[in-house]
PAVORO-595968 format. One line per 10 residues: number of its first residue (from 1); their letters; for each residue x, y, z of C-alpha. Coordinates in steps of 0.1 Angstrom, whole numbers, plus 5000, padded with zeros to 4 digits. Layout:
N
NUM) a) X Y Z  ...
END
This chain:
509
1) xxxxxxxxxx) 4949 4968 5573  4925 4997 5579  4888 4989 5577  4883 5013 5548  4908 4995 5527  4893 4961 5536  4859 4973 5524  4875 4987 5492  4891 4953 5484  4858 4936 5490
11) xxxxxxxxxx) 4840 4957 5463  4831 4938 5431  4858 4955 5410  4882 4941 5385  4918 4934 5396  4930 4965 5377  4904 4988 5393  4912 4975 5428  4949 4982 5424  4942 5016 5409
21) xxxxxxxxxx) 4920 5026 5439  4946 5012 5463  4973 5032 5446  4953 5065 5447  4944 5058 5484  4980 5051 5493  4992 5082 5476  4967 5105 5493  4975 5089 5527  5013 5093 5522
31) xxxxxxxxxx) 5010 5129 5510  4987 5137 5539  5009 5120 5565  5041 5135 5551  5023 5166 5539  5048 5191 5552  5077 5174 5535  5057 5169 5503  5046 5205 5500  5081 5217 5508
41) xxxxxxxxxx) 5092 5198 5477  5063 5212 5457  5071 5247 5469  5106 5245 5454  5090 5240 5420  5057 5259 5422  5053 5295 5435  5034 5286 5468  5042 5293 5504  5036 5270 5534
51) xxxxxxxxxx) 5022 5280 5568  5048 5277 5596  5027 5254 5617  5017 5230 5588  5037 5201 5602  5017 5202 5635  4983 5200 5620  4961 5169 5624  4956 5144 5595  4923 5158 5584
61) xxxxxxxxxx) 4935 5194 5586  4965 5185 5565  4943 5170 5538  4921 5200 5536  4951 5223 5538  4967 5205 5508  4934 5208 5488  4934 5245 5497  4969 5251 5485  4962 5232 5452
71) xxxxxxxxxx) 4931 5253 5446  4951 5284 5452  4977 5275 5425  4950 5262 5401  4947 5295 5381  4984 5297 5374  4985 5259 5366  4956 5263 5341  4973 5293 5325  5005 5272 5320
81) xxxxxxxxxx) 4983 5243 5307  4965 5267 5283  4999 5278 5270  5008 5241 5265  4975 5234 5248  4980 5264 5225  5014 5252 5215  5000 5217 5209  4971 5231 5188  4996 5249 5166
91) xxxxxxxxxx) 5016 5217 5161  4984 5198 5151  4972 5226 5128  5006 5226 5111  5003 5188 5106  4968 5191 5093  4977 5218 5068  5007 5197 5056  4984 5167 5050  4959 5190 5033
101) xxxxxxxxxx) 4987 5202 5010  4997 5166 5001  4961 5157 4994  4957 5188 4972  4989 5179 4952  4976 5144 4946  4942 5158 4935  4959 5181 4910  4980 5152 4898  4949 5131 4891
111) xxxxxxxxxx) 4931 5159 4874  4962 5165 4852  4963 5128 4843  4926 5128 4835  4926 5159 4813  4957 5147 4795  4941 5113 4788  4909 5130 4775  4924 5159 4755  4962 5155 4753
121) xxxxxxxxxx) 4985 5139 4728  4985 5101 4732  5019 5084 4730  5019 5048 4716  5054 5048 4700  5057 5011 4695  5021 5003 4685  5029 4998 4647  5056 4972 4651  5040 4941 4638
131) xxxxxxxxxx) 5067 4925 4616  5102 4922 4628  5131 4898 4635  5116 4889 4668  5141 4880 4695  5141 4848 4716  5122 4852 4748  5115 4832 4780  5081 4834 4796  5078 4829 4834
141) xxxxxxxxxx) 5045 4817 4848  5046 4822 4886  5025 4794 4902  5019 4783 4938  4990 4759 4942  4974 4769 4909  4957 4737 4898  4925 4756 4890  4941 4781 4865  4976 4769 4853
151) xxxxxxxxxx) 4962 4749 4824  4943 4779 4810  4973 4801 4812  4996 4775 4794  4970 4768 4767  4967 4805 4759  5004 4811 4758  5009 4781 4735  4985 4798 4710  5000 4833 4710
161) xxxxxxxxxx) 5010 4850 4678  5048 4847 4682  5073 4825 4664  5071 4791 4683  5109 4785 4679  5117 4818 4697  5095 4814 4727  5102 4791 4758  5076 4787 4785  5090 4782 4820
171) xxxxxxxxxx) 5063 4776 4847  5077 4784 4881  5061 4758 4904  5070 4772 4938  5064 4742 4962  5028 4736 4953  5010 4710 4973  4981 4704 4949  4981 4691 4913  5000 4720 4898
181) xxxxxxxxxx) 5032 4700 4892  5012 4671 4877  4994 4695 4853  5026 4712 4842  5043 4679 4835  5014 4667 4814  5019 4698 4792  5056 4692 4790  5049 4657 4776  5022 4670 4752
191) xxxxxxxxxx) 5043 4699 4739  5079 4686 4738  5106 4713 4735  5083 4742 4742  5080 4741 4780  5109 4739 4805  5094 4735 4840  5110 4748 4871  5098 4729 4901  5110 4747 4932
201) xxxxxxxxxx) 5110 4725 4963  5131 4746 4987  5146 4781 4992  5132 4813 5005  5094 4817 5001  5079 4844 4979  5074 4853 4942  5106 4874 4940  5127 4845 4954  5112 4821 4929
211) xxxxxxxxxx) 5119 4846 4900  5154 4851 4913  5162 4814 4912  5146 4808 4878  5164 4837 4862  5197 4820 4867  5186 4793 4842  5176 4818 4815  5198 4823 4783  5176 4850 4766
221) xxxxxxxxxx) 5179 4887 4771  5141 4892 4774  5118 4876 4799  5081 4880 4801  5063 4874 4835  5027 4862 4841  5009 4851 4871  4992 4817 4866  4956 4831 4867  4963 4854 4837
231) xxxxxxxxxx) 4950 4846 4802  4969 4866 4775  4953 4877 4743  4967 4862 4711  4987 4893 4700  4999 4903 4735  5034 4889 4734  5044 4910 4703  5030 4941 4720  5052 4934 4751
241) xxxxxxxxxx) 5083 4926 4731  5081 4954 4705  5094 4982 4729  5126 4962 4735  5138 4972 4701  5146 5005 4718  5179 4998 4736  5169 5022 4764  5139 5003 4775  5143 4981 4806
251) xxxxxxxxxx) 5108 4971 4813  5074 4970 4796  5039 4968 4812  5006 4957 4796  4970 4964 4806  4952 4941 4831  4915 4935 4825  4893 4915 4850  4876 4885 4834  4853 4876 4863
261) xxxxxxxxxx) 4836 4910 4863  4800 4897 4867  4807 4876 4898  4799 4901 4925  4796 4938 4933  4833 4937 4944  4845 4924 4910  4825 4952 4893  4841 4978 4915  4876 4963 4909
271) xxxxxxxxxx) 4869 4964 4871  4863 5002 4875  4895 5005 4895  4916 4986 4869  4901 5007 4841  4911 5039 4858  4945 5027 4869  4955 5015 4834  4934 5034 4809  4939 5068 4825
281) xxxxxxxxxx) 4967 5067 4851  4993 5045 4834  4987 5059 4799  4988 5095 4811  5022 5089 4827  5033 5074 4794  5020 5104 4776  5037 5129 4799  5071 5111 4800  5068 5103 4837
291) xxxxxxxxxx) 5072 5069 4854  5048 5042 4842  5048 5013 4868  5060 4978 4860  5032 4957 4876  5049 4924 4882  5028 4905 4857  5018 4910 4821  5051 4926 4817  5085 4922 4801
301) xxxxxxxxxx) 5120 4928 4815  5154 4931 4798  5178 4909 4816  5207 4933 4812  5186 4960 4829  5177 4937 4857  5213 4927 4863  5226 4963 4862  5199 4973 4887  5208 4946 4912
311) xxxxxxxxxx) 5186 4917 4902  5156 4904 4920  5154 4914 4956  5138 4884 4975  5133 4904 5007  5105 4926 4993  5067 4921 4992  5062 4942 4961  5090 4933 4937  5072 4952 4909
321) xxxxxxxxxx) 5073 4986 4926  5108 4980 4939  5120 4971 4904  5102 5001 4888  5122 5025 4910  5155 5007 4906  5152 5008 4869  5145 5045 4871  5175 5050 4893  5197 5032 4868
331) xxxxxxxxxx) 5185 5051 4838  5163 5024 4823  5129 5034 4808  5097 5016 4817  5071 5016 4789  5033 5011 4792  5014 4994 4763  4977 5002 4767  4966 4979 4740  4985 4949 4753
341) xxxxxxxxxx) 4955 4934 4772  4956 4904 4795  4928 4890 4815  4930 4881 4852  4909 4869 4881  4902 4896 4907  4890 4888 4943  4853 4880 4946  4851 4883 4984  4860 4912 5006
351) xxxxxxxxxx) 4883 4892 5030  4905 4882 5001  4905 4918 4988  4915 4932 5022  4944 4906 5024  4955 4917 4989  4954 4954 4997  4974 4949 5029  5001 4929 5011  5003 4957 4984
361) xxxxxxxxxx) 5004 4984 5010  5032 4967 5030  5053 4962 4998  5047 4997 4986  5056 5013 5019  5087 4991 5021  5098 5005 4987  5090 5040 4999  5113 5035 5029  5141 5021 5007
371) xxxxxxxxxx) 5140 5045 4978  5125 5078 4987  5158 5095 4997  5176 5080 4966  5149 5095 4944  5150 5129 4962  5188 5133 4960  5196 5117 4926  5209 5143 4902  5203 5126 4869
381) xxxxxxxxxx) 5165 5125 4870  5142 5152 4855  5122 5172 4880  5089 5157 4868  5103 5122 4870  5113 5128 4906  5079 5142 4916  5060 5114 4899  5083 5087 4914  5078 5102 4949
391) xxxxxxxxxx) 5041 5104 4944  5040 5068 4932  5059 5056 4963  5038 5077 4987  5003 5068 4975  4999 5040 5001  5011 5062 5029  4983 5087 5023  4956 5065 5039  4970 5066 5074
401) xxxxxxxxxx) 4978 5103 5069  4942 5108 5058  4927 5092 5089  4951 5111 5111  4941 5143 5094  4904 5135 5098  4910 5130 5136  4929 5162 5140  4904 5182 5120  4874 5168 5139
411) xxxxxxxxxx) 4889 5172 5173  4901 5208 5167  4869 5219 5151  4844 5205 5176  4866 5216 5206  4867 5251 5191  4904 5251 5194  4914 5255 5158  4921 5286 5137  4914 5264 5106
421) xxxxxxxxxx) 4885 5280 5086  4856 5260 5074  4868 5263 5039  4900 5244 5047  4880 5216 5063  4858 5214 5033  4888 5213 5010  4903 5185 5031  4871 5164 5028  4869 5170 4991
431) xxxxxxxxxx) 4906 5162 4984  4904 5131 5006  4875 5118 4987  4890 5126 4953  4926 5116 4958  4923 5080 4970  4890 5067 4960  4893 5030 4954  4930 5036 4946  4920 5055 4915
441) xxxxxxxxxx) 4905 5089 4918  4867 5090 4911  4870 5113 4881  4897 5090 4866  4871 5062 4869  4845 5083 4850  4871 5091 4823  4881 5055 4819  4845 5043 4816  4841 5069 4788
451) xxxxxxxxxx) 4873 5059 4770  4863 5022 4772  4830 5029 4756  4810 5011 4783  4794 5041 4799  4766 5022 4817  4792 5011 4843  4792 5047 4856  4761 5038 4875  4783 5019 4899
461) xxxxxxxxxx) 4804 5050 4908  4786 5057 4941  4794 5022 4953  4831 5029 4951  4827 5048 4984  4826 5013 5000  4859 5003 4984  4873 5037 4994  4866 5032 5031  4877 4995 5031
471) xxxxxxxxxx) 4909 5003 5012  4917 5032 5035  4912 5012 5066  4931 4981 5053  4961 5002 5042  4962 5019 5076  4961 4986 5094  4989 4973 5072  5009 5004 5080  5005 4998 5118
481) xxxxxxxxxx) 5014 4962 5114  5046 4972 5096  5055 4997 5123  5049 4969 5150  5071 4945 5130  5099 4970 5128  5103 4969 5165  5099 4931 5170  5130 4912 5181  5120 4884 5158
491) xxxxxxxxxx) 5102 4899 5127  5077 4877 5110  5090 4859 5078  5078 4872 5045  5056 4847 5027  5039 4843 4993  5003 4851 5003  4985 4845 4971  4950 4856 4962  4923 4828 4961
501) xxxxxxxxx) 4913 4814 4927  4877 4810 4918  4878 4789 4886  4867 4753 4892  4893 4726 4886  4884 4705 4855  4884 4668 4864  4887 4643 4836  4858 4618 4834
END
């Protein structure tokens, strides 16, 4: 081994650096030694000519000769590189403008929803139904290790304003390892005939899989679904059932209101998000005849609509979004009832919130992949329904696109490579901030606070930037994880990754 190489190996470098230096050294030595042959090959590709006596030159002369030839062809190489860079810049500018267009469309959409909610005609077509021949219903309470909250949900449902002989409670205990089963069985003994427990000890994991198994035991045409941490208001069930007197209605969604708002800054921010999402976004879609979203809990489903749409899909993470789109594709209406309020626990800690967002993002993007083309090419939908459904499916895809657009814009702008005017960059920043926010556009939050009559909450609006950045990052990470899973030979199994509960378990003295 030559002395120079021995000295190189002895340097305090990492293993990767040593091998990289050896590779470069070997390449230079080989090219120098076989320089005539190497440059003959290069000359067949590049417009250069070799001297006749090149092969007879000494090693050092060959090296300097090669450097001289490369310097001589450098201007032409740079010109070709500049052409390639110009082409690449045009591609990135086109992508940037496309992302800007999408952000602008979402901005217009949110402004439209907000103005409609503030000044437009409000549709509450089933709000006056209070007395009727109420149908028999089954209420599912999805539960997995819910000993802290299941009792509160069951107690509230047993007190709702609905004929007791026409309501059956069915807690879905999906392989809980805590006292959930014991608590449910205590209620069964205490309220005979009113509760039919479903203790699931095997089968595919996940909420959708549990709902699929339990639905096979139902003999009513209407089912209402709650998560175990939800506490329904007394008149909620009638509000959810009333729209089913319309035979075209396949699903109904109520409004979710956080009950642990005062716990932390995060819970206060989530309260603003929920207000905007339901008070403005959902109600505006109801007003405009678009696509209100069934949210997976605090909602009702017509069994015939479910069966005609393919039943529960137990291979999805967001069964609610999946079902909303499948109902639309099968000509069933989804109705939003803004006054059907139910109270939930929201995450009080940021790690739990990030986990929740990532789960929602994966499920939503999964639905986007499955249903976007069906929505686009289905002939029976109104144009406004198509646009709203595609916007609904694409909302979680906007975060990675937004980050990509930011990177493109910053690189092109500061490298002075871009024909994009400052106005376009400013519009991009404004639209990015306005479209996503904390999943609800910031002006929708302001409108919701006004409509709720609790205007002091608006002072928290600047803090929603925190939620905006965390949500955008979490969604982008979830998207990358999905892309990585899609190429795995053994994809990771879906699991019911529930949000932590913060109510303390009551222990009998």
